[in-house]
N, C-alpha and C positions, 0 to 999 in steps of 0.2 A: 504494500500500500504506500502511496506517495501523498505527502501533504506539503503545501506551500504556506509559508508564514514569514512575517517580518520580525526579526529578532530585535530586542531592546538593548541588551548589554553584551553583545558579541556571541560568536558561535560556540566558544568554549563553555560558557554558562548555559546556553541552550542545550548543548549536548549533555551536560551534567544533569540538568533538570529532567530532560526527556528520558534519559537512561533510568533515573529514579522512578519515573512514571511507569516505564516498561517493567521494572523490577516489582513494583506494586501490583501491576496487572498479573504478572507471573505468580505472585504469592496468592492473589485472590482467585485466579482461574488456573490451577496447576495443570489440568489436563489439556487445555487448549492453547496455553501460552508458554509452554516450556521452551527454554533456550531461544527466546525471542529478544530482539533488541531494537535500538533506534540509532540511525546514523544521520548526522546533520552535516550538510555541505552547502556551499554557496550556490544560488541558483544560476549565476553566470557561469560557474564552473560546469554545471550540468548541461547548460545550453551550448556554451562555446568551447568547453574543454576539449571535446573530441576533435574539433576542427582548428583549434588555435595553432598547433604546430605547423599545419599546412599553410594557414594564412600568413603566419610569420615568415615561413620559408619563401612564399611568393612575394611578400613585401621586401624581403632581403634581396630577392632576384631583381625586383624592380630597381632597388637602389644600386645594385651592381651594374645593371644596364645603363642607368643614368651616369654612373662613374665612368664606364667605358666610353659613353658618348661624350662626356665632358673632356676626358683625356684626348679623344679623337679631335674634338674641336680645338683644344689647346695646341695639338700638334699641327693641325692645318693652319691655324691662325699664326703660329710661329713661322711656318713656311711662307704664308701670305705676307706677313710683315717683312720677312727677309727679301721677298721679291719687290717690296715697295720702298726699299732703303733709299733709292735715288730720289723718289718722289718726296719722302720725308726730308731728305737732305736739302732739296730745292726749297721746300717750305720753310725749313729752319734758316737757310741762307737769306730768304726774303723777309725774315723777321718774325716768323710764327714762333710763339712761345711753346714751351713743353706742355703747358696745360691746354693750350689750344689744340695741339696735335693729339694729346690724350683724349680731349673731349670729342674730337672727330672720330677716333677709333672706337670710343665707348658708345657713341650714338649709333655708329654703323652696326656694332655687334648687338646692341639692344634691339634695333630694328629687325635684325636677322633672328634673334631669339624670340621676339614676339610673333613674327610671321611663322616661325616653326611651331610655336606653341599653339597658334590658331589652327594651323594645319593638323597638329596632333589632336586638338579637341574635336575637330571635324571627324577625324578617323576614329576617335573614341566613341563619338555618337553613333557612327556607323557600325562599329564592332561590339558595342556594349550588349546589344540584343543577342548577338551570336554567342558571346561569352556566358551570358545569363542562361541561355538555352542549353549550353554545354554543361553548366554547373550542376552538381548533384543536388537533389532536393533536400538532403539533410544538412546543407549549410544554412544556418539560421538567417532568416529574412533575406534570402538571396533574391526573391522576387521583388523586393523593395529597393534593390540596388539601382541607383540612378546618378547622373551627373548633376548634382545640385550646386548651389551657390558656393558652398564651402569647398567642394572639390575644384570648381573653376578658380576660386580665389587662391587655393593652394598651388594650382598649376601656374597661375600668373606670377605668384610670388617666387616659385622655384625658377621660372623662366627668367625673371628679372635678376635674381641672384646669380644664375649661371651666366647671363649676359654681362653683368658687372664684373664678376670675378675673372672670367676668361677673356673678357674684353681688355683686361689689364695686361695680357701677354704681349700684344704688339706695342702697347704703351711703354712697357718696360724696355722693349727693344729700342723704341724711338729715343728714350731718355739716355741710353748708353751708346747712341749712334756717333760714329766718327764722321762729321759732316764733310770734311775734305775728302775722305775716302769714298763716301757715297757720291759726291759730285764728280769724282774721277771716273766712276763706273761701278756697276753692281758687283762685278768680279773682284775689283780692288777692295770694296767694302767687305765682301765676303772673306777675302784673304785675311783681313785684319781681325775679324770677329767670327768668321764662319765656323771654325772648329767648335767653339762653344755652342753655337746654334745646332750643329750636327749632333753633338753629344746630348743636348737637351731634347731634340726630337727623337733620337734613338732611345733615350730613357723613357720618354712618353710612350713610345711604341711598345717597349718592354713591359711597362706598367699596364698598357691596354691589353696586351696578350695575356698577362698574368691574371687580370680580372676576368677576361673571357674564359680562361682555363678553369677558374673556380666555377663559373656558371655552367660550363659544359660538363665538368665532373659531377656537379650536383644533379644536372639533368640526366646524365648517363647512369648514375647510381640509382635514381628513382626509376628510370626506364628498365634497368636490369632487375630491380626489385619487383616491378609490376609484371614483367614477363615471367618471373619465377612464381609470382602469385597466381598468374593465369594457368600455370602448369600444375597447381595443387589439385589433388584428387579430393573432391568434397565428400566422397563416400556414397554419393547417389548419382544416378544418371539423369541429368536435367534435360537432355534431348528428347523430343517427342512427348514431353510431359506438360500437361495443362493444369492450372490450378484455378479454383473458383471458391471464394470465401463467402461466408454468410454469418448471420447472427440470429439465432432463434429467440424470438421474444418470449418473455416469461408469461405473458398473457395466454399464449397457446401451448407453451411447453413449460409447465410448472415444475419448479424444483422443490420437492418435498423430501427433506432429509430423513423423515421417518420411513420412507420407502427406499432409501439409498441401497444399492445403485439402480434399482428398478424404476427408472424414469421412462415410463412406457411411451409417452409421446415422442421423446427424443429418439429412442431406439427404433420406433416405427418410422420416423422420418429418415433415419440413417439407412435402414434396410430398403425403404421405398426408393430413395434416391439412387442407391447403388444398383438396385434391380433395373431401374429405368436407364441409367447411364450405361451399364454393361450391355444393354440391348441395342445401343446406338451403332450404326454402321461406322467403321473406322476406329472403334474402341477396342484396344487390346486388353486392358484391365482397368480397374477403378478401385479407389479406397477413400475412406474418410478418416481425417485425423483432427486432433485439437489444434495443431499448428502445421504449417507446411515446412519442408526441410530447411528453409532459410530463416525461419522464425525462431528466435532463442527461447521463447516460451517462459516457463517459470521453474523454480527449484523448490525442493521440500526437504525437511529434515527426515531422517530414517535411522533404523538400527538393523543390524543383522542379528537374528534370533540366536541367543546363546552367547553373543559378544556385545551385550548392551553397554558395558563399561567403556569399551573402545570408542563408541559412537560420540562421546563427549568432545573428542578432538577432530571429528570428521567434518568436512564441508558438506553443505547441502548438495543434493543431486537433482539433475534435471529430470522431470517427469514428462514423458511423451505418451499421449493417449492416442492409440491408432486402432483401426479395424484390421481384421485378419489379412486382407489383401495388400496392406501397406508395403510390406517389404518387397514383394514381387513388382509392385507398381513403380516404386522409386528406385528399385535396383539395389537395395541394401542387402549385402551378403550375409549368410548365416555362417558363423565360425564353428560352433558345435551345439549339440542339443537339437531342439526343434523350434520352429517359429510359432507365433500365435495362430490359432486356428478358429474356425467358426464354433467349435464345441466349447471354446472358452467364453461362455456366455454369462449372463447376469447371475444365474443360480449355480454355475459351476464353481469348482474350487479356485480361489484367487491365484493367478499366476502372473509372471512377468518375465521379461528378458532384460539382460544387462549388456551394455556395449563393452568393447574390449578395454577401453580406458578404465571403466568401473571395475571390470574383472581383475585387471592388474593391480588396481589401487586397493581394493577391499578383500580380494581373494588371492594374494600373492602365492605362487607356487602350488596352487590347487585348483580343482575344477569347481566353479561356483554352482553348476547344475545340481539341483537337489537342495541347495541351501534356501533359507527363508529370510525375506526382508520385510520388516514391519514398518508401515506408515499408514496414515489415515485410519488407524484403529484396526487394521487387518494384517495378518501375516501372509505374505504372498510367496509362493514357491518359484524359484528361478528354474525355468525350463529350457533356457538356451542363452547363447552369447552371439551377438551380431557385431558387424563391423562398425567403425566410428562414422558418425555424420558430423560435419563441421557446420552445425546450424548456428553458431555464433560468429561466423565469418571465416573466410578462407585463411586469413592471417593469424587467427587465434588457434590455440591448441584444441584438439577434440575434447569437449567437456565430458564429465561424468554423466551418464544417462541411464535411465531404465525405461522400458517400453511396457505399458500395461494395456490390456484389451479395452477398447472404448466401451464395450458393453459392461465392463466391471468398474469403469471410471468415467462416467459421463461428465460433460462440462457443466459446471454450476453457473457459468455465465452465458451459455448458449452459443459460444463462438465455435466455429468449425470451418474446415476447408475440404473441398472435394478435389481429389487428385485423379487425373485421367491420363493414362498412357495411350497414345494414338499410334496408328500404323503409318501415318503420314504427317503432314503439317498440322501441328496441334491447334493453330489459330483457326483452322477450318472447322473445328469442333466447337468453337466458342458459343455460337448461337444455339446449337443443339443442346449443349450442356446447360445453358441458361433455361432453355425450354423444359428440360428434364426436371430441374429444380422447381421451376414455376408450376409444372404439372403436379408435382408433389405438394407444393404449398404456394398457391397463387399470390398470397400476400407477402411473400418473403423477398427481401431485397438481396441481390447478389452483387458482389463487388470484387475487385482484385482479380478479374478474369484475364489471365495472360499466361503465355508459356513460361515455365519455370526457368528456362534458359535466359529469358529476359530479366527475370527477378535476380538471377545469379549475376548477370552483367551489371545490373544496377547496384548490386552489393559491393562492387569494386569501382563504382563511378568516382568516388572521392580520390583514390590514388591515380585513377586514369586522368581526371581533370588536372591534378597537380602535375602529372607528367607532361600533359599537353602544353600547359601554360609555361612550365619551366623549360620545356623543349623549345618553345617559340622564343623565349628570352635567350636561351643558349644560342640558337641560330642567329638571332639578331646580334648577339655579342660577337660571334664568329665573323659575321659580315662587317661589323664595325672594325674589328681587328684587321680584316683583310683590306678594308679601305685605308686604314692607318698605315699598314705596311706598304701598300701600293703608293699612297701619297708621298711618304717619305722617300721611297726609292725613285719615284718619278721626279720629284724635285731635285734629289741628289744627282740624277742623270742629267737633268737640264743644267745644273751648275757645273757638271764635269764634262760637258760636251767636248771642250777643247782637249781635255786630258785623254778622253777615249779616242778622239781623232788622231792625236799624236801617237798613242799606243798602236793604233791600227796602221799608221804610216810607217812605224818602226817594225812592223811585221807581226803584230798580235793578231790572232785569228778571231773571227766573229764568235766562235764557240767559247774561246777563253774570256772574251769580254762579257758574253752572256753569263758564263759561270761566275764571273767576279760579282756581277750585280745580284745574281740569285744567292750566292754565298752570303752577301750582306743581309738579304732578307731572312735567310735561314739562321744566321747568327743572332739577329734580333729575336727571332721566334724561339730559338733554343734558350736564350737568356730569359725570355718570358716564361717558358716552361719550367726552367730551373727555379724561378721565383714562385710561379703559380701552383705547381704541383704540391710542394710542402704546405703552402697556404690552404690549398683545397683539402688536404688531409686533415688539417685542423678544423676548417669550417665544416667539413662533412660530418664530423662527430655530432654536430647539432642536429643532423638529419636522422640520427640513429632511430628515433621513435617512428619515423616514416618508412624505414627500410624493412624489407621482409627477406630473410635468408640471404642478406647481402651486407657485407661489412663496409664501413666507411673507407677502408683502404683496399677495396677490391682491385687486384692487379689488372684484370682484363679491362675494366673501365678506364683506368689510367693509361694503359697501353693504347687503347683505341683513341682516346683523347689526344695523346701525343702524336700518333700517326696522322690524325685528322688535322692537327695544327701544322704539322710539317707539310702536308699536302696543300693546305690553304696557303702557306707561305710561298711555296713553289709557284702556285697558280697566280698569286698576287704579284709575285716578282717577275713573272714571265714577260708581261707587256713592257715594263720599263727596261728589262734586259734586251728585248728586241729593239726598242727605240735607241738604246746605246750603240747597237751595231750599225745603225743607219746613218751615223755621222760621217760626213764626207771628209776624209783625211786631208784633202787639198785645201778645203776651206779652213780647217783647223790650223794647218801650218801657216796659211796666209795670215790668220788672226794673230798667231804668235809672232 
C-alpha cells in the first residue's frame, strides 16, 4: 500500500513515528500484521529517481557538445584573426585604438552567435516533437516538455556569453599585433608570431578531440550495454504472443473471503473466456494470469513448513497467479517435477511451483519437490520447478517467485490478463480477442491489447532513448572535431604554400607532401586520444548505474573509438593534403 503525505519535521521523524504505528498494529493484529513495516522516502525520489541518472548523463553530453563547439569556434576565430592581421595593422596605423578594434571583433562575433542561436531555436522547435515522441512514457511529465520563456532566455544568455568570451580570441591577437610586420605582409607577421598561433590552434584541436572522445566513449558504452541487454533471455517467448488486460468489477464479481478461494463468478469468467479464445481461428493456446510476464506484480511473506525459524531473515517472494495453460502459452520451461494442471482446482489440495532462483535460495543442495510452503493461511505443496522469468526487467536479476493455480488464488482486486499465442501475426487477433471477452461479459472494458513483443520493446525504451540521444551528440562531436582538424590543416597549408612549392621544386614527391600534412592531422588526433581516453575512463564511472554487463573500461569500446578517430583524422586531413600538392613550384620560387 502506498500513501502520500507532507511531513512536518523531516523524514527521519516521520519514519520513526510510522514505524511505531506499524509496531502497534502488529501487536494489536498479530495474525494479519506480522513482520510488516513502513518505509518513508521523498516523493521526488520516487518520481524522478529512476530517470535522474539518464537525465544527468544527457545534460552532461549537452555540455560536452557545447564545449566542443566552443573550442571549435575559438580555433576558427584564431585562424580568422590571423588571416586579418594586415587589415588590423592598417586600422591601427590609421589611428584605430585597441578598444575600437576589440569592439569591432566583439560585435561581429555577437552577431554570429545570435544568428546561430536563432537558427538553433528554429531547429529545436522542429525537432522537439520528434524527441518527445521518441521519449519513453515513464519519464515524468515528458508530454509537458516545451520551449518556454525560461528555456529561450537561457539559450540567449548562453549565446551571449559564448559570443563575448570567444569573441575575445581575435581581440587578444589584435592587442599583441606587430603593426610593422602586419603592414609588410601576412607572411612576415606570421613569421614573427605565427608559431605561437600554430601551437594555440593545435592545443585547441587536441582539446576538441579529447572532449569528442569522452562523448563517443560514453555513447559507445551505452550502445554496447543496450545490445547486451537486447540479447538477454527473458525466460519466455514474446513472439506471436498477444496480451489483453481487464479489471473485473466487484459489483458483478464479488469477493467474499468466507468462500475463499471459491469465487464462483471469477472462475466462471476465466473458464468462459479461455473456452471462447481457444476456439478462435489462428489461436495456438491461451491462458489467464494475474499479471503478464513483464508485470512485476506483488510479493508476500512465507515460510517453509518445518523451517519456520529461518523465515525471519528471508525476503518476500513474488506470487504469480496463473491458469494451467500459462507455461505452454508463454514458453516457460519446466526444470523438474510437473506443471500446474486443470485438476489443481478450487477444492483440490493446494499446490505451487517455484522458479529456479527460489529453489537455489531456499532449497540449496536438495530437491524442493514435495516440500510445503505456507502463506495466506495454507500450506501448499511444491510440485515442480520452472525456469526464471525476468518480469522485473531485463537488466534486473531473476526474482524469487512461486506460481500458484489461479483457481486456488483468485484476484481480490479483479485484475487479470488474457495471454494468447497465435500461429501468425498476433495483432490480427486483437479484434477477435476483444470480441471473445465482450461475448463473455459485454460490460467489461478491455485495455492493454498489444503483442507482448511490443511490451518487451517498451520495457527497454529508456536505455534505447538514452543511447539514441547520446549517439547523436557523439556524432555531432565527431563532426565538430573533424571540422576543427580540417580547418587547422587547411589554414596551415594556405600559410605554407611557398614552403610546399619549394619542397616540390627540390624534388619532394606529391605523396610525401600529402603524408606530411596527414601526419600532422594524425599527431593532433593521437594527442587528443592520449588526453581523452584517460578522461573518458574517469567520466565513464559515472555511467556505471546505466550500464548492463559492460564495464566503464570496456576495451572493445575504447579500441573502436580510437580507430574511429584515426579514420576521421585521415579523412579530415585528406583535402588539405591534396591542396598542398597542387602548389605550382615555379610560382613558389618566383615568390621567394
